[in-house]
C-alpha positions as CSV (number, residue, x, y, z in Angstrom):
1,M,-0.1,0.1,0.4
2,E,3.1,2.5,0.6
3,L,4.0,2.3,-3.1
4,L,0.4,3.0,-4.4
5,E,0.7,6.1,-1.4
6,T,3.6,7.5,-2.6
7,Y,2.3,7.5,-6.9
8,A,-1.3,8.0,-6.4
9,K,-1.4,11.2,-4.1
10,P,0.9,13.1,-6.7
11,F,-0.9,12.0,-9.9
12,V,-4.2,12.9,-7.7
13,S,-3.0,16.3,-6.8
14,A,-1.7,16.9,-10.2
15,T,-4.7,16.2,-12.0
16,L,-7.1,17.7,-9.6
17,N,-4.8,21.2,-10.1
18,T,-4.5,20.3,-13.6
19,F,-8.4,20.3,-14.2
20,K,-8.9,23.4,-11.2
21,K,-6.4,25.7,-13.3
22,C,-7.8,24.6,-17.2
23,T,-11.0,24.4,-16.6
24,G,-12.4,25.6,-13.2
25,F,-13.9,21.5,-13.1
26,E,-14.0,20.3,-9.2
27,L,-13.3,16.8,-9.8
28,V,-14.2,14.3,-7.2
29,V,-11.6,11.2,-7.2
30,G,-12.5,7.5,-6.8
31,N,-10.5,4.8,-4.9
32,P,-6.7,4.4,-6.5
33,H,-5.7,0.3,-7.1
34,F,-3.6,-1.6,-9.0
35,A,-4.8,-2.9,-12.1
36,G,-3.7,-5.4,-15.0
37,R,-1.2,-4.9,-18.0
38,T,-4.3,-4.9,-20.6
39,H,-6.7,-2.5,-20.8
40,N,-9.8,-2.6,-22.9
41,F,-11.5,1.4,-23.5
42,Q,-15.2,1.8,-24.1
43,Q,-13.8,5.3,-24.0
44,D,-13.8,7.8,-26.9
45,I,-10.5,8.8,-26.7
46,A,-7.2,8.6,-24.5
47,A,-4.2,10.6,-24.5
48,I,-0.8,8.8,-23.5
49,I,2.5,10.2,-22.4
50,G,5.4,8.7,-22.1
51,F,8.2,8.8,-19.6
52,S,11.8,7.6,-20.2
53,G,15.0,8.4,-18.2
54,E,15.9,6.6,-15.5
55,I,12.1,6.4,-14.6
56,R,10.1,4.6,-17.4
57,G,6.9,4.0,-18.2
58,A,3.3,6.3,-19.3
59,V,0.3,8.4,-18.4
60,V,-3.0,7.3,-20.3
61,I,-6.2,9.7,-19.7
62,S,-9.4,8.2,-21.0
63,M,-12.7,9.4,-21.2
64,K,-16.0,9.7,-23.5
65,K,-16.8,12.4,-26.2
66,A,-19.4,14.1,-23.7
67,L,-16.7,15.2,-21.0
68,V,-13.9,16.2,-24.0
69,I,-16.5,18.3,-25.7
70,K,-16.7,19.9,-21.8
71,I,-13.2,20.1,-21.4
72,T,-12.5,21.4,-24.7
73,N,-15.6,24.1,-24.7
74,K,-13.9,25.8,-21.4
75,I,-10.2,25.7,-22.6
76,T,-11.1,27.7,-26.2
77,G,-14.0,29.2,-25.1
78,K,-16.2,28.6,-28.1
79,P,-19.1,25.7,-28.7
80,H,-17.9,22.2,-29.9
81,S,-20.4,19.2,-31.1
82,E,-17.5,16.7,-32.2
83,I,-14.2,15.4,-31.2
84,D,-12.2,17.4,-33.8
85,N,-8.6,19.3,-33.7
86,D,-9.5,21.4,-30.8
87,A,-10.7,18.7,-28.7
88,I,-7.5,16.5,-29.7
89,D,-5.6,19.9,-28.9
90,A,-7.4,20.2,-25.1
91,I,-6.7,16.5,-24.2
92,G,-3.1,16.4,-25.1
93,E,-2.6,19.2,-22.9
94,I,-4.1,18.5,-20.2
95,V,-2.2,14.9,-20.4
96,N,0.8,17.2,-20.9
97,I,0.4,19.3,-17.8
98,I,-0.5,16.1,-15.3
99,A,2.7,15.1,-17.2
100,G,5.1,17.9,-16.3
101,N,3.9,18.2,-12.9
102,I,4.4,15.0,-11.9
103,K,8.2,15.6,-12.2
104,R,8.3,18.1,-9.5
105,E,5.8,15.7,-7.3
106,V,7.2,12.2,-7.5
107,P,10.6,10.3,-6.0
108,D,13.3,11.5,-8.7
109,G,11.0,13.1,-11.0
110,D,13.8,14.8,-12.1
111,K,15.0,12.1,-13.9
112,I,11.8,11.7,-16.2
113,E,11.9,13.0,-19.7
114,I,8.2,13.0,-21.5
115,S,6.8,12.6,-24.7
116,L,4.7,14.5,-27.0
117,P,0.8,13.3,-26.5
118,T,-0.4,10.4,-28.5
119,I,-4.2,10.7,-29.1
120,I,-6.2,7.1,-30.0
121,K,-9.7,8.1,-30.5
122,G,-12.7,5.5,-30.8
123,S,-14.5,3.5,-28.3
124,G,-13.8,-0.5,-27.9
125,S,-9.5,-0.1,-28.6
126,S,-7.4,-1.9,-26.4
127,F,-3.4,-1.4,-25.2
128,S,-1.6,-3.9,-23.6
129,W,1.4,-2.4,-21.1
130,P,5.1,-3.8,-22.0
131,G,6.9,-6.2,-19.1
132,R,6.3,-9.2,-17.6
133,Q,6.3,-6.9,-14.0
134,S,4.3,-4.4,-15.1
135,R,1.3,-3.2,-13.0
136,T,-0.6,-0.1,-13.6
137,L,-2.1,2.4,-11.4
138,C,-5.7,3.1,-12.0
139,I,-7.0,6.1,-10.7
140,S,-10.7,7.3,-11.0
141,F,-12.4,11.2,-11.4
142,K,-15.7,12.4,-12.0
143,Y,-16.9,15.8,-12.9
144,N,-20.6,16.1,-12.3
145,E,-22.5,12.8,-14.4
146,D,-18.9,12.7,-16.2
147,T,-16.2,10.0,-15.3
148,F,-12.7,9.6,-16.7
149,Q,-9.8,7.3,-16.1
150,L,-5.9,8.4,-15.3
151,L,-4.0,5.4,-15.5
152,V,-0.4,5.1,-14.3
153,D,3.0,2.6,-15.2
154,M,6.4,3.9,-13.7
155,R,9.5,1.7,-12.9
156,K,13.4,2.0,-12.7
């Protein structure tokens, strides 16, 4: 449980702060838990940022279209109805800010290099984390009736 607390708290904090600053959204946090290596998404979009350096891994944020649209509308100040280029940029920026903030909060975070965001559109997508010892930290968040997940895999 100590490992979970060590890494979950910074990710929870970075996500709450990022959403508050970028959108004004007050999120409710679910119970962080460890999940297996393979994830099937029933979400409409996922944004991934990879970690390299002495600490390797990735952060994935995934959500349904309705929440993507709400976030995009807040960030751009313009109405959107589809997951367009503005929406892709908005979700990519959200995950980029979360990953950047993690560098300051996790142990040895100064040794993390982060990649550019990769965006996956379409529900029913799946991916697997490489490595047999990979354990994914899964943290769910809720904004009103909308939920999303933050998945984290980090190792030295």
